[in-house]
C-alpha positions in Angstrom: -17.9 -1.3 -19.3 -18.1 -4.6 -17.6 -15.2 -7.0 -16.8 -15.5 -10.4 -15.2 -12.9 -12.4 -13.2 -12.4 -16.2 -12.9 -11.0 -17.0 -9.5 -10.5 -20.3 -8.1 -10.2 -22.1 -4.7 -7.6 -24.8 -4.5 -8.2 -28.4 -3.1 -6.1 -29.9 -0.6 -6.5 -33.6 -1.1 -3.1 -34.6 -2.6 -1.4 -37.5 -1.1 1.8 -36.3 0.8 5.0 -37.9 0.6 6.6 -38.7 4.1 10.2 -37.7 5.0 10.5 -34.5 2.8 12.9 -32.1 4.2 13.2 -28.3 3.8 16.1 -28.5 1.3 14.3 -30.9 -1.1 13.4 -28.9 -4.2 10.6 -30.7 -6.1 8.7 -29.2 -9.0 5.1 -29.4 -8.4 4.0 -25.9 -9.8 2.5 -27.5 -12.9 0.4 -29.8 -10.9 -0.8 -27.3 -8.5 -1.5 -24.8 -11.3 -3.6 -27.3 -13.1 -5.6 -27.9 -10.0 -6.2 -24.2 -9.6 -7.6 -23.8 -13.1 -9.5 -26.9 -13.6 -13.2 -25.8 -13.5 -14.6 -29.0 -12.0 -12.4 -28.7 -9.1 -13.9 -25.4 -7.9 -16.2 -25.8 -4.8 -19.0 -23.7 -6.5 -19.8 -21.0 -9.0 -20.8 -17.5 -8.7 -24.5 -17.1 -7.9 -26.4 -15.5 -10.8 -28.2 -12.9 -8.8 -27.1 -9.3 -8.3 -26.6 -8.4 -4.6 -26.5 -4.8 -3.3 -25.2 -4.7 0.3 -27.5 -2.9 2.6 -24.7 -1.7 4.7 -21.7 0.4 3.7 -19.4 -1.8 1.6 -16.2 0.3 1.4 -14.7 -0.4 4.9 -11.4 -1.4 3.3 -10.9 1.8 1.5 -9.7 2.4 -2.0 -6.3 2.4 -3.7 -4.5 3.0 -6.9 -1.2 1.6 -8.3 1.2 0.8 -11.0 1.1 4.1 -12.8 2.1 4.4 -16.4 2.0 7.4 -18.6 -1.5 6.6 -19.9 -2.8 4.2 -17.3 -3.3 3.5 -13.6 -4.9 0.8 -11.6 -8.0 1.5 -9.5 -8.6 -0.9 -6.6 -11.2 -1.6 -3.9 -12.5 -4.6 -2.0 -16.0 -4.8 -0.7 -16.6 -5.5 2.9 -19.4 -4.4 5.2 -17.6 -6.0 8.2 -13.8 -6.5 7.8 -13.8 -8.8 10.8 -16.6 -11.1 9.7 -16.3 -14.2 7.5 -16.6 -13.2 3.8 -16.3 -9.5 4.9 -19.9 -9.6 5.9 -21.2 -10.1 2.4 -23.7 -12.5 0.9 -22.3 -14.5 -1.9 -23.3 -13.3 -5.3 -22.3 -10.7 -7.8 -22.1 -6.9 -6.9 -22.2 -4.4 -9.7 -19.8 -1.5 -8.9 -19.6 1.8 -10.7 -16.3 3.6 -10.9 -15.4 7.0 -11.9 -12.1 8.9 -12.5 -12.1 12.6 -12.7 -10.0 15.7 -13.2 -11.3 17.2 -9.9 -12.2 16.0 -6.5 -15.8 17.0 -6.8 -16.3 14.8 -9.9 -17.7 17.7 -11.9 -15.4 16.8 -14.8 -15.4 13.0 -15.1 -12.7 11.7 -17.5 -13.8 8.1 -17.6 -16.3 5.8 -16.0 -17.7 2.3 -16.1 -19.2 -0.7 -14.3 -17.5 -3.8 -13.1 -18.6 -6.8 -11.2 -17.2 -7.7 -7.7 -17.6 -11.5 -7.0 -16.8 -13.9 -4.2 -14.3 -15.6 -6.4 -12.0 -12.6 -6.2 -12.8 -11.9 -2.5 -15.0 -9.0 -3.8 -11.9 -7.2 -5.1 -11.8 -5.0 -8.2 -8.7 -4.1 -10.3 -9.7 -1.5 -13.0 -7.0 -0.7 -15.4 -8.0 2.7 -16.7 -6.4 3.5 -19.9 -6.2 6.6 -22.3 -5.3 9.0 -19.5 -3.0 12.0 -19.9 0.6 11.6 -18.8 1.9 13.1 -15.7 -1.5 14.3 -14.5 -3.3 14.1 -11.1 -6.7 12.5 -11.1 -9.3 11.6 -8.5 -11.5 8.5 -8.4 -14.3 6.8 -6.4 -16.5 3.7 -6.5 -20.3 3.5 -6.1 -22.5 0.6 -5.0 -26.2 1.3 -4.8 -26.6 4.3 -2.6 -23.1 4.0 -1.2 -20.0 6.0 -2.3 -16.5 5.1 -1.4 -13.9 7.6 -0.2 -12.3 9.7 -2.9 -8.9 8.7 -3.8 -6.1 10.8 -5.4 -3.8 9.4 -8.0 -1.2 10.5 -10.6 -0.1 9.1 -14.0 3.6 8.7 -14.7 5.1 11.4 -17.0 5.7 10.5 -20.6 8.8 8.3 -21.2 11.8 10.5 -22.0 9.9 13.6 -21.0 12.0 16.2 -19.1 11.1 15.7 -15.4 12.5 18.3 -12.8 11.6 16.2 -9.7 9.9 13.1 -8.3 8.5 13.0 -4.7 8.2 9.4 -3.5 8.3 7.2 -0.3 9.3 3.7 0.4 8.1 1.6 3.3 7.8 -2.0 4.5 7.1 -4.3 7.4 3.9 -3.4 9.3 3.2 -6.1 11.9 -0.2 -5.1 13.0 0.0 -6.3 16.7 3.5 -4.5 17.3 2.1 -1.1 17.0 0.1 1.7 15.2 0.5 2.8 11.7 1.3 6.6 12.4 3.9 6.5 9.6 1.2 5.9 7.1 -0.7 9.0 8.3 2.4 11.0 7.6 2.7 9.5 4.1 -0.9 10.4 3.5 -0.2 14.1 4.2 2.9 14.2 2.1 1.4 14.9 -1.5 3.6 12.3 -3.0 4.0 11.3 -6.7 4.2 7.5 -5.8 4.7 5.2 -2.8 6.7 2.0 -3.0 5.8 -0.8 -0.5 8.6 -3.4 -0.5 7.2 -6.3 1.4 5.7 -7.7 4.7 2.4 -6.0 4.2 0.9 -8.5 6.6 2.4 -11.0 9.0 1.3 -14.7 8.9 1.8 -15.6 12.6 -1.1 -16.2 15.0 -1.8 -12.9 16.8 -1.9 -12.9 20.5 -4.3 -10.5 22.4 -1.4 -8.5 24.0 0.8 -5.5 23.2 0.0 -2.2 21.6 -3.3 -3.3 20.1 -4.6 -5.6 22.9 -8.4 -5.6 23.1 -8.8 -4.4 19.5 -11.4 -6.2 17.2 -9.9 -8.9 15.0 -11.3 -11.8 12.9 -11.5 -15.3 14.6 -8.7 -16.5 12.2 -6.2 -14.1 13.7 -5.9 -16.7 16.5 -4.0 -19.0 14.1 -1.3 -18.8 11.5 -2.5 -18.0 8.1 -2.6 -21.2 6.0 -5.5 -21.1 3.6 -7.1 -18.5 1.4 -9.9 -17.5 3.8 -7.2 -16.8 6.6 -5.1 -14.7 4.3 -8.1 -12.7 3.2 -9.1 -12.1 6.8 -5.6 -10.9 7.6 -5.5 -8.3 4.9 -8.9 -7.2 5.8 -7.9 -6.6 9.4 -4.8 -4.6 8.2 -6.8 -2.6 5.7 -9.3 -1.5 8.3 -6.6 0.8 9.8 -7.5 4.3 9.0 -3.9 5.5 8.5 -3.2 2.7 6.2 -6.3 3.4 4.2 -5.5 7.1 4.0 -1.9 6.3 2.7 -3.4 4.1 0.0 -5.9 6.8 -1.1 -3.3 9.6 -1.1 -1.1 8.5 -4.0 -0.5 5.5 -6.5 1.4 2.6 -4.8 4.0 0.2 -6.5 4.1 -2.9 -4.5 5.9 -6.2 -4.2 6.0 -8.9 -1.6 8.6 -10.4 0.7 8.3 -13.4 3.0 5.6 -12.8 5.5 2.9 -12.5 2.9 3.4 -16.3 2.7 5.7 -17.8 5.3 8.8 -16.5 7.2 12.0 -16.8 5.2 10.5 -19.0 2.4 12.6 -19.8 -0.5 11.1 -20.7 -3.9 9.3 -24.0 -3.2 10.7 -24.5 0.2 9.0 -23.4 3.4 10.7 -22.2 6.5 9.9 -25.5 8.3 9.9 -29.0 7.0 6.6 -28.7 5.1 6.0 -31.2 2.2 6.8 -29.0 -0.9 3.5 -29.9 -2.5 1.6 -28.7 0.5 3.6 -25.6 0.6 2.9 -24.7 -3.0 -0.8 -25.1 -2.2 -0.3 -22.7 0.6 1.7 -20.3 -1.6 -1.0 -20.4 -4.3 -3.6 -19.1 -1.6 -1.2 -16.5 -0.3 -0.4 -15.1 -3.8 -4.1 -15.0 -4.7 -4.9 -13.0 -1.4 -1.9 -10.8 -2.1 -3.2 -10.1 -5.8 -6.8 -9.5 -4.5 -5.7 -6.9 -1.9 -3.0 -5.0 -4.0 -3.6 -2.4 -6.7 -1.9 -4.1 -9.5 -3.0 -5.2 -12.9 -5.1 -8.1 -13.8 -2.1 -9.7 -15.7 -0.3 -10.2 -12.5 -3.1 -12.5 -11.3 -1.4 -15.7 -10.0 -1.6 -19.0 -11.9 -1.6 -21.3 -9.0 1.5 -20.9 -6.9 3.3 -18.8 -9.7 3.0 -15.0 -10.1 5.3 -12.8 -12.1 5.6 -9.6 -10.1 9.0 -8.3 -11.3 8.3 -5.2 -13.5 9.7 -1.8 -14.4 8.4 1.7 -14.1 9.9 4.8 -15.8 9.3 8.4 -14.8 10.2 10.7 -17.7 13.9 11.0 -18.4 14.7 11.1 -14.7 14.5 7.5 -13.3 13.7 3.9 -13.9 12.5 1.6 -11.0 13.0 -2.0 -11.4 10.8 -3.7 -8.9 12.2 -7.2 -7.9 11.0 -10.5 -6.6 13.8 -12.0 -4.5 11.7 -14.9 -3.0 10.1 -16.9 -5.8 13.2 -17.8 -7.7 16.0 -17.9 -5.1 18.1 -20.8 -4.0 17.7 -22.1 -0.5 19.5 -20.1 2.1 23.1 -21.1 2.7 24.0 -23.0 6.0 20.3 -23.5 6.9 19.7 -19.7 7.2 20.4 -17.4 10.1 23.7 -15.6 10.7 27.0 -17.2 9.4 30.4 -16.3 8.1 30.8 -16.2 4.3 32.5 -19.0 2.4 32.4 -21.2 -0.6 28.7 -21.9 -0.2 27.7 -18.2 0.0 29.8 -17.5 -3.0 28.9 -20.4 -5.1 28.1 -19.1 -8.6 25.3 -21.6 -9.1 23.3 -20.0 -6.3 20.9 -17.1 -7.1 18.5 -14.8 -5.3 16.7 -13.7 -8.5 16.7 -16.6 -10.8 18.4 -16.4 -14.3 15.5 -14.9 -16.2 15.0 -12.1 -13.8 18.7 -11.5 -13.4 19.0 -11.0 -17.1 16.0 -8.5 -17.1 17.7 -6.5 -14.2 20.9 -6.3 -16.2 19.0 -5.2 -19.4 17.5 -2.3 -17.4 20.9 -0.7 -16.6 21.1 0.3 -20.2 18.2 2.7 -19.7 19.1 6.4 -20.7 17.3 7.7 -17.6 19.5 9.7 -15.2 18.9 7.5 -12.3 18.5 3.6 -12.1 16.8 2.3 -9.0 16.3 -1.3 -7.8 13.3 -1.5 -5.5 13.2 -4.7 -3.7 13.0 -6.6 -0.5 16.2 -6.8 1.5 19.7 -5.4 1.6 22.3 -6.0 -1.1 25.0 -4.7 1.3 26.7 -6.9 3.9 25.5 -5.9 7.4 28.4 -7.5 9.3 28.2 -7.4 13.0 31.8 -8.4 13.8 35.3 -7.9 12.3 38.0 -10.4 11.2 37.4 -13.9 12.3 34.2 -13.0 14.0 32.5 -11.5 11.0 29.1 -12.9 10.4 26.2 -11.9 8.1 22.6 -12.9 7.4 22.1 -15.7 5.0 18.6 -14.5 3.9 19.7 -11.2 2.3 22.0 -10.8 -0.6 25.1 -11.4 1.7 24.2 -15.1 1.5 24.1 -14.9 -2.2 27.4 -13.2 -3.1 27.5 -14.3 -6.8 24.1 -12.7 -7.4 25.5 -9.4 -6.1 28.7 -9.8 -8.2 26.8 -10.4 -11.3 24.3 -7.5 -10.8 26.8 -4.9 -9.8 29.4 -5.9 -12.3 26.7 -5.7 -14.9 25.8 -2.1 -13.8 29.5 -1.2 -14.1 29.8 -2.8 -17.6 26.8 -1.0 -18.9 27.9 2.4 -17.8 25.2 2.9 -15.2 26.7 5.8 -12.9 23.6 6.5 -10.8 22.8 3.0 -9.2 20.5 3.0 -6.2 18.8 0.3 -4.1 15.8 0.9 -1.9 14.8 -1.9 0.3 13.0 -2.9 3.6 12.8 -6.0 5.7 15.5 -5.3 8.4 13.4 -3.1 10.8 15.9 -0.4 10.8 17.1 2.5 8.6 20.5 1.7 7.1 22.3 3.9 4.6 25.3 2.1 3.1 27.6 2.0 0.1 27.1 -0.6 -2.6 30.2 -2.7 -3.2 31.0 -5.9 -5.0 32.7 -7.2 -1.9 32.8 -6.1 1.6 35.2 -8.3 3.6 38.3 -6.3 2.6 36.6 -3.0 1.9 38.6 -2.3 -1.2 36.0 -3.0 -3.8 35.1 0.4 -5.4 31.6 2.0 -4.3 29.4 1.5 -7.3 26.1 2.8 -5.7 24.1 3.7 -2.6 21.6 1.6 -0.8 18.9 3.1 1.6 17.0 0.5 3.7 13.8 1.8 5.3 12.9 0.8 8.8 9.6 -0.8 9.5 6.2 0.9 9.8 5.5 -1.0 13.1 7.4 -4.4 13.2 9.8 -4.5 16.2 7.7 -2.3 18.4 9.0 1.1 19.4 12.6 0.6 18.7 15.5 3.2 19.5 17.8 5.6 17.8 20.7 3.2 18.5 20.3 -0.3 19.7 22.7 -3.1 20.3 22.5 -4.5 16.9 22.9 -1.1 15.3 26.0 -0.6 17.3 27.4 -3.9 16.3 26.6 -3.2 12.5 28.3 0.2 12.9 31.4 -1.5 14.4 31.6 -4.3 11.8 30.4 -2.5 8.7 32.5 0.7 7.7 30.5 1.0 4.5 27.4 1.7 6.7 27.2 5.5 7.0 24.0 5.9 9.1 21.6 3.8 11.1 18.5 4.2 13.2 16.2 1.6 14.6 13.1 3.7 15.3 9.9 2.9 13.4 9.0 4.9 10.3 9.6 5.3 6.5 11.8 7.1 4.0 10.6 10.1 2.0 12.6 11.1 -1.0 12.9 13.7 -3.6 14.8 12.9 -6.8 16.1 15.6 -9.3 18.6 15.6 -12.2 21.3 16.7 -9.8 20.6 14.9 -6.6 18.7 12.2 -4.5 17.5 13.6 -1.2 15.9 11.3 1.4 14.4 12.2 4.9 14.4 9.5 7.5 11.0 9.9 9.0 10.7 8.3 12.4 8.2 8.0 15.3 9.3 8.1 19.0 6.9 5.3 19.7 4.3 3.2 17.9 2.9 1.7 21.1 0.3 4.5 21.3 -1.8 6.1 18.5 -1.0 9.7 17.5 2.8 9.8 18.1 4.6 12.6 16.4 6.7 12.0 13.2 10.0 13.8 12.8 12.9 13.8 10.4 15.9 12.1 12.2 18.2 13.0 9.5 18.6 13.9 5.8 20.7 11.9 3.3 21.8 13.4 0.0 23.5 11.6 -2.9 24.8 13.8 -5.8 24.2 12.7 -9.5 27.2 11.0 -11.0 29.0 10.2 -7.7 27.9 7.5 -5.1 28.9 9.7 -2.2 26.7 9.7 0.8 26.1 13.0 2.7 24.3 12.7 6.1 23.2 15.8 7.9 
């Protein structure tokens, strides 16, 4: 079985228009998409010769993702040196054999094939293995010449509608490499999970200073500057994936992933960068960032970006127990109200013409609430709940989360109510702290009924060591009665879902500034089926 890819590099010779501001919203997607897929604009073509790397090529590990009842994606990206240009590989075509088996010794191979890794896709492979048995554990590996990859464990989803007694899963986000070590991923790797959700900020785009927890560690030359072009983004992913704990977590279970802002540019909104970049130039950057995200994420080939556009919102069902709607709250959103930052809510934040999801995705989310599954989860980037840090006239909230897009929150939660969805849950990341809160239509008067529960995971490393309670957490606790628990240590959330309850362990580390720190359960949160009641113990 041989599959070929058709990657592109995008030129940057457009004439820029002077005087463009952040709030201008120009539609250049079609132009950039045409550039990206015009063959004569490619800088070169794949060399015809086959190349077998003499050195070990699996230094970025293996991964699987997007499990369906009959299919799962197997991923690897070849590199003999994660910190060298082009991953240390010679341009060309590398034949890669893959196997998926019923046992970890590969005595009973279920399927196998050969695919081609090329420089056009950064030597990444996305193998969509079909015809698998539902709800079954498998093992997989890749082989190049005499070299064999680490063995990965994966699992298909149960058949849709099949009775499912429990689902063990985790959700994580925000892993700024220079802020600390990825010990939380080591804990994920040892947890024998059915699936892991990664909800954004897999990399950070900033230039990395040689200081802090990882001072002196090897890094690519491009780490000295902010990522702006495809090669820099590829280097940044390679640097992250060289981390042994992250690689182990990827190999331990299938991942379902989405992106947030730092995979491109901090707090970007649709075609608008954080700064005053010309929108055309930003779309070129976004195209490169999307291409690198796709290359480095275990998702299917049909998610391959078309220039600066990539449809990543999608839904996964696990038997009759739960549907997870994985969202994209970056690509289709309106610009942040009041120029971003913290602000009080007003007519601008409540403007019904503003959206965080876009109209098409919003309709898709609402349609998902009609699912017959017991639980209905939204898996996405940042909090739906208001996290107010003051009361009365001093009350301010962030403009980047859903609190700056109140009409979107109204439409989604009203839609869940109207469709009779009784077990609505939101799992998110972004805010570098664990927050457990009630989902309400409105928060300023605290009289709107509770319609669901939201649990935000803290960061894997972003924000350095953190604390059980910090000044921001204390301010949120004082200004947000709907928040029932908070913790600002680093870590992740590990959950078990059954037909009768959703039970979540807040897994935290005392510090991420040194490797090998212990992971502990700070608290356990339980939500009963049929009632959005938060029990913390």
